[in-house]
N, C-alpha and C positions, 0 to 999 in steps of 0.2 A: 115676578122675579126682579130683583134689583139689578140694574145694569152693571153696577160696580163689581158684581160677582164674575162677570165675563172679562174684566180687565185683569188679566193674569200676568202681565209684565210690568216692569219698572224701567224708567228711563231718566235721563238727565236732560233738562232743557237749558240751553245756553242763550242768554240775551246779550248780543254784542253791542258795544258802543254806549254802555251805561255809565253814569257818573258814579265812581267808586270812592271818591275822596277829593281832597284839595292839596295842592302843593304849598310850600311855605309862603308863596306870594298870593294865595287865594284863588289861583286858577284851578278849574276843574280837572281832575284826572279821570280819563275814560278807560274802561276795560270791560271784560266779560263778567256777567253775573250768572252763576249757575244755580239752577233749581234742581236739587237731586231727589231721587226716589219718588218720581211722579208716577202715579198709577196709570197704566195704559194697556193697550193690546196691539201687537203688530201682526198684520196678516198680509199675505201676498195674494193679489187678485189677478187672474188672467184677464188681460185687457183685450188682446186680439191675437190672431194667428196670421203669420205671414209665410206663404209658401211660394217657393221659386224653384228653379232647376237644381239648386244646391241642397234643397231639403226644406224642412218646416221649422220655423222659429216661433216660439211662444213668447210674446211680449207680456211681461208681468210688471205690476206696479206694487210698491209697498204702501199700505194704508195703515195709519196709526189711529186708533180709536182713543179718544180722551173724554173724560167726564165733563159734563156741562159746567161744572164749577172751576175747571182749569182754564185760566186765561191763556189764549194762544194768539200770536201775531206772526205775520209772514217773515219777519226778520229773525225769528228764533230758529236756532239750530237744535237738532236732536241727536243725542249720542248715548252710548252705553246702554243699549236695550237688553235687559236681562229678564230671566224668569224669577219666580219667587224664591228659588234656592240660590240665586246669585249667578247662575250659569249664563254666559253670553248667548243671546238669541241672534243678534245681528250687531257686528262691531262696526266701528267707523262713525263718521259724522254725516248726518243727513240734513239737507236743506228742505224747506217746505215749498212744494209746488202749488198746492191748492188747499184751501180750508173750506170744508163743507159742513155747515151746521145742520144737524138733523133734529127736527122738531117732533115732539109728541102731540097729543091732542091740545094741550094747554100751553106748554112752554118748551124751551130748548131742552132736548134730551141728552145729546152728546155731540162731539165733533168727530168728523172723519177727515183726516189730514193725509193728503197724498205726499209722499216723501220721495226724494231722489238722493242717492248716495253721492256725496261730493266727490268730484273727480271722474264721474261717469257722464258721458254724453257731451262733454265739453272739450274733448281732445286730451284731457289729462287722465292718467291712470295711476 
């Protein structure tokens, strides 16, 4: 079965700090470049369980699966994760925590990208 059949979501990848043009003096203008409608799949994986006197907390992480043909870099931001009908699966902007390439027998099969929602875990909400 083809892996792409499992990629049931679409997202927008945003590359910050890219040259998007030049001003009248020939200096580069920098901005964000968006790559819309990227095929992907967002899953939540339970990473660990933390139990204390106040109860049990399940620590989950968001994992984004991308096809091997999709170039991915740590500086890229992920936003607007939707299903095939255009319904929001997860809103907001996510930063990339980790990129794990998954290999088949011969070549790269897909990427598993660990995401963190911006504003979480850094004191901002």
